[in-house]
C-alpha positions in Angstrom: -0.1 0.0 0.1 0.9 3.8 -0.4 -0.2 7.2 -0.1 -2.0 8.3 -3.4 -0.2 11.4 -3.9 3.1 11.1 -2.9 6.5 10.4 -4.7 10.2 9.3 -4.1 9.2 6.5 -2.0 7.8 8.6 0.8 5.2 6.5 2.8 6.3 3.5 1.1 7.7 1.5 4.1 9.0 -2.1 4.3 6.0 -3.0 6.4 3.6 -1.7 4.0 3.6 -5.2 2.3 0.7 -6.7 4.3 0.2 -10.6 4.4 -3.1 -10.8 6.3 -6.4 -8.5 6.8 -5.1 -7.8 10.4 -1.9 -6.3 9.0 -3.8 -4.2 6.4 -6.3 -2.8 9.0 -3.1 -2.0 11.2 -1.3 -0.3 8.7 -3.8 2.0 6.7 -4.9 4.2 9.7 -1.4 4.8 10.3 -0.7 6.1 6.7 -4.3 7.8 6.6 -3.3 10.0 9.6 0.4 10.4 8.6 -0.3 11.9 5.0 -3.7 12.9 5.4 -4.6 11.7 2.1 -6.2 8.1 0.5 -4.1 5.2 0.5 -3.9 2.9 -2.6 -4.2 -0.8 -1.6 -2.9 -2.9 -4.6 -2.2 -6.7 -5.3 1.6 -7.7 -4.5 3.1 -8.3 -7.8 6.0 -11.0 -7.0 7.8 -10.7 -10.1 10.8 -8.5 -11.3 10.5 -4.9 -11.4 11.7 -2.7 -14.1 11.8 1.1 -15.1 11.2 2.3 -18.9 12.5 5.7 -19.9 10.4 7.2 -22.8 11.4 10.2 -25.0 8.9 11.6 -27.9 5.6 12.4 -28.9 3.2 11.2 -31.2 4.8 8.6 -33.8 8.5 9.2 -32.6 8.3 7.5 -29.4 11.1 5.4 -28.4 12.3 3.5 -25.4 15.8 3.7 -23.8 17.4 0.8 -22.4 15.2 -0.7 -19.6 16.7 -0.7 -16.1 16.0 -3.7 -13.6 16.0 -3.7 -9.9 18.4 -6.3 -8.1 16.6 -6.7 -4.9 19.2 -9.0 -3.6 21.2 -6.0 -2.8 18.9 -5.1 0.0 19.5 -5.9 3.4 18.5 -9.4 4.6 14.9 -10.0 5.4 13.8 -6.8 3.4 10.9 -7.3 1.0 11.7 -6.8 -2.4 10.2 -3.2 -2.8 12.3 -0.1 -3.7 10.6 1.9 -1.0 11.4 4.8 1.3 14.2 2.9 3.3 16.0 1.9 0.1 15.9 5.2 -1.5 16.7 7.4 1.7 18.3 5.2 4.3 20.3 2.3 2.8 21.4 4.0 -0.4 24.3 6.7 0.7 26.8 8.4 -0.9 29.4 6.5 1.3 27.8 3.0 0.4 25.7 3.5 -2.7 23.2 0.8 -2.9 24.0 -1.0 -6.5 20.2 -2.0 -7.1 19.9 -0.9 -10.6 21.1 -3.0 -13.7 20.9 -1.4 -17.1 20.4 -3.4 -19.4 19.0 -5.8 -16.6 20.8 -9.4 -16.5 19.1 -12.7 -16.7 16.0 -11.6 -18.3 14.5 -13.1 -21.3 14.5 -10.9 -24.2 10.9 -11.6 -25.2 10.1 -10.1 -21.1 12.0 -7.0 -21.8 10.0 -6.3 -25.2 6.7 -6.8 -23.6 7.5 -4.6 -20.7 8.8 -1.9 -23.5 5.4 -2.4 -25.0 3.3 -2.1 -22.0 5.1 1.2 -21.1 4.6 2.9 -24.5 1.0 1.8 -24.4 0.6 3.5 -20.9 2.7 6.3 -22.1 0.2 7.1 -25.1 -3.2 6.1 -23.4 -2.4 8.9 -20.4 -1.2 11.4 -23.1 2.2 11.8 -21.8 4.3 14.4 -23.5 7.9 14.6 -24.4 9.5 12.5 -21.8 8.2 10.1 -18.9 9.3 6.9 -17.0 7.2 4.2 -16.5 7.6 1.6 -13.7 6.6 -2.0 -14.6 6.6 -5.1 -12.4 5.6 -8.6 -13.4 2.8 -10.7 -11.6 2.6 -14.2 -10.7 1.7 -15.1 -14.3 4.5 -13.6 -15.7 2.7 -10.4 -17.2 4.0 -7.0 -17.0 1.6 -4.4 -14.9 2.1 -0.8 -15.0 2.7 0.4 -11.3 3.1 4.3 -12.1 4.1 6.7 -14.4 6.5 9.8 -13.6 6.0 12.6 -16.1 8.3 14.5 -14.1 11.2 11.8 -13.4 14.2 12.7 -11.4 17.3 13.4 -13.4 20.1 13.6 -11.0 23.4 14.5 -12.7 25.9 12.6 -10.7 26.6 9.2 -12.3 27.5 8.0 -9.0 23.8 8.5 -7.5 20.7 6.4 -8.1 18.7 8.3 -10.9 17.2 6.0 -13.3 16.4 8.0 -16.4 20.1 9.4 -16.8 21.5 5.7 -16.1 19.5 4.6 -19.1 20.1 7.7 -21.2 24.1 6.9 -20.4 23.7 3.4 -21.9 22.0 4.7 -24.9 24.9 6.9 -25.6 23.9 10.4 -24.4 25.8 12.4 -21.8 23.6 14.2 -19.3 23.7 17.6 -21.3 22.9 15.5 -24.4 19.8 14.2 -22.5 18.6 17.6 -21.5 19.0 19.1 -24.9 17.3 16.1 -26.3 14.3 16.5 -24.0 14.3 20.3 -25.1 14.5 19.5 -28.7 11.4 17.1 -28.4 9.3 19.6 -26.7 10.5 22.3 -29.2 9.1 20.5 -32.0 5.9 19.5 -30.2 5.2 23.1 -29.6 6.4 24.9 -32.7 6.2 22.0 -35.4 9.7 22.8 -36.1 13.2 21.3 -35.3 15.7 22.9 -33.5 18.5 24.5 -35.9 21.1 22.3 -37.3 23.9 24.0 -35.3 22.1 22.6 -32.2 21.2 19.5 -32.8 22.1 16.5 -30.6 23.2 13.2 -32.2 20.9 10.3 -32.1 21.8 7.4 -30.1 23.5 4.6 -32.0 21.4 2.1 -34.1 20.1 -0.6 -31.7 20.7 1.4 -28.2 17.0 2.2 -28.2 13.7 0.7 -29.2 11.6 3.1 -31.6 7.9 2.7 -31.6 
């Protein structure tokens, strides 16, 4: 469960994973009181988790390389959830949590492609523009499910820090500055209908580094 209108792991604690109605009944009032907003109660998805960075509009929408989560890097006994503790307590500058894999290892190519398809479908269905990061988790049947969309994703510039969109962009061949310029180029074209002048153009990623829709 999680608060309906928070972000960056706020309100998503290790004990939010409930295994009985009694645990649920105890946890929900705490979150309702602490965050003063509705609480989402969702079916737990036991499969792997991915996040998909997307760039573009209309017919020119593409996925950057998928980022996978390695929950084995969490402390022993922690549930496989990338929540508040993982983001703000266990992951420090001195001891970074090596939880992200880009591209993910040991994942079937078919699952990666289906994850990209689901992310792109969600991007279009919700009318996202220019860029977005889509979080996806696999259910017990092996089907990717959209967890949430981040239309203003985090973009920390320091490669040593865990920030998924810049991480995916680096694997696709973008520097941090080139990523920001590419987002601006995409937005400019959407607003004006024109490309940015050639002298300001950013090289596209090498062929095969990203998926085109």
